[in-house]
Every structure is written in structure tokens, then in C-alpha cells.
ZAMARGU-4260 file (C-alpha; in steps of 0.2 Angstrom, whole numbers, plus 5000, padded with zeros to 4 digits):
<rodrens>
0) 5000/5000/5000 | 5007/5018/4996 | 5009/5032/5008 | 4994/5044/5009 | 4993/5062/5004
5) 4982/5072/5015 | 4971/5084/5006 | 4959/5097/5015 | 4944/5099/5004 | 4926/5103/5009
10) 4930/5106/5027 | 4937/5088/5029 | 4954/5080/5028 | 4955/5067/5015 | 4968/5053/5015
15) 4973/5052/4996 | 4984/5041/4985 | 4986/5041/4966 | 4985/5030/4951 | 4995/5033/4935
20) 4989/5030/4917 | 4987/5038/4901 | 4972/5045/4892 | 4966/5035/4877 | 4963/5050/4867
25) 4980/5060/4865 | 4990/5048/4876 | 4993/5062/4889 | 4998/5058/4907 | 4983/5053/4918
30) 4984/5056/4937 | 4968/5050/4947 | 4965/5052/4966 | 4958/5038/4976 | 4952/5041/4994
35) 4954/5028/5008 | 4937/5024/5016 | 4932/5017/5033 | 4933/4999/5027 | 4951/5000/5022
40) 4946/5001/5004 | 4949/5015/4991 | 4936/5025/4981 | 4939/5037/4967 | 4940/5055/4973
45) 4945/5066/4958 | 4956/5068/4943 | 4971/5078/4946 | 4974/5080/4927 | 4963/5085/4913
50) 4964/5078/4895 | 4969/5092/4882 | 4975/5081/4868 | 4977/5096/4857 | 4991/5102/4867
55) 5005/5089/4867 | 5015/5086/4882 | 5031/5077/4887 | 5031/5060/4896 | 5029/5067/4914
60) 5020/5082/4910 | 5001/5085/4911 | 4988/5100/4913 | 4981/5101/4931 | 4962/5101/4933
65) 4960/5117/4943 | 4942/5118/4937 | 4936/5103/4946 | 4949/5102/4960 | 4954/5119/4965
70) 4965/5113/4978 | 4976/5103/4965 | 4990/5115/4964 | 4992/5116/4983 | 4992/5097/4984
75) 5006/5097/4970 | 5016/5110/4980 | 5014/5103/4997 | 5020/5086/4993 | 5033/5091/4980
80) 5024/5081/4966 | 5029/5093/4951 | 5032/5110/4946 | 5024/5122/4933 | 5032/5122/4916
85) 5025/5139/4912 | 5014/5133/4898 | 4995/5136/4899 | 4980/5129/4889 | 4963/5136/4887
90) 4948/5124/4886 | 4931/5133/4886 | 4931/5146/4899 | 4945/5138/4909 | 4965/5140/4909
95) 4975/5125/4915 | 4993/5126/4920 | 5005/5112/4914 | 5015/5103/4927 | 5031/5092/4925
100) 5029/5079/4938 | 5043/5071/4947 | 5042/5052/4945 | 5050/5049/4962 | 5038/5059/4971
105) 5023/5051/4963 | 5029/5034/4966 | 5029/5036/4985 | 5010/5039/4984 | 5006/5028/4969
110) 4995/5013/4968 | 5003/5006/4952 | 5021/5013/4953 | 5026/5001/4939 | 5016/5012/4927
115) 5029/5026/4929 | 5042/5015/4922 | 5032/5007/4908 | 5034/5015/4890 | 5015/5013/4887
120) 5004/5016/4902 | 4986/5010/4904 | 4973/5021/4896 | 4960/5031/4906 | 4945/5039/4899
125) 4928/5040/4907 | 4918/5042/4891 | 4919/5050/4874 | 4908/5065/4880 | 4921/5072/4891
</rodrens>
């Protein structure tokens, strides 16, 4: 089991770990967040990244979903998960900052650390409508 990040959100502290993958459309880095529940299980919490396939990214880079998870940049900063690249992408009315993630920092909190080392990661996409 990985170590947990602690995220303060909606007036509560959440114990969070991450899953690494690739979006099926565009092959961009996917980072999903899972919360530990009272039964020692994990439940999906939120996506840390957003899929913007029109904006190519490097292997460990992704745009961070500040629209659906406003605390995302603070979480990245507090745990040293990555740093801003300076690139910004617009989708609809939202601007998303690109981050270069540190694989060693991600691995510490990762459910599937082997995915960080594989050249082709598992694909994630909720549905084609997103």
C-alpha cells in the first residue's frame, strides 16, 4: 500500500493516493486520486489532471484540473509532486497550467508505481463525451 497524501477539501481531511495512466485520446499523462474509506478500501475521489489532447505534453507532463479540483496546485506544491512548466492551455472558459511531475515523488503515493516505468501506460477515459 502506498503512503497517503492529506488533502483538506470541503471542510474535511481526506487521505489520498494516486493512480497513473494515459488518456486513451491523445495519450497524455493521467493522474487519478483515490480516497481511503472506513473499510480500508479505496474510492475514486477526483482527477488531478485534465485531458487536453490538442496540446502535446512530454512523458511526465500534464495539465492540472484546477476547474474541478481547486486544491490541486496546493496539493502538488505541498508534496513536491511537480512544478509548473510555464505553459497554459485554454479549454472553454478555463485555463489550465501544465506541470512536470517528479516520478520519484509520484511513486511514493502511487497505487501502480510500475506504470511510471513502463513506456506505454494503461489508458484512462471516462467516456467520449468528456
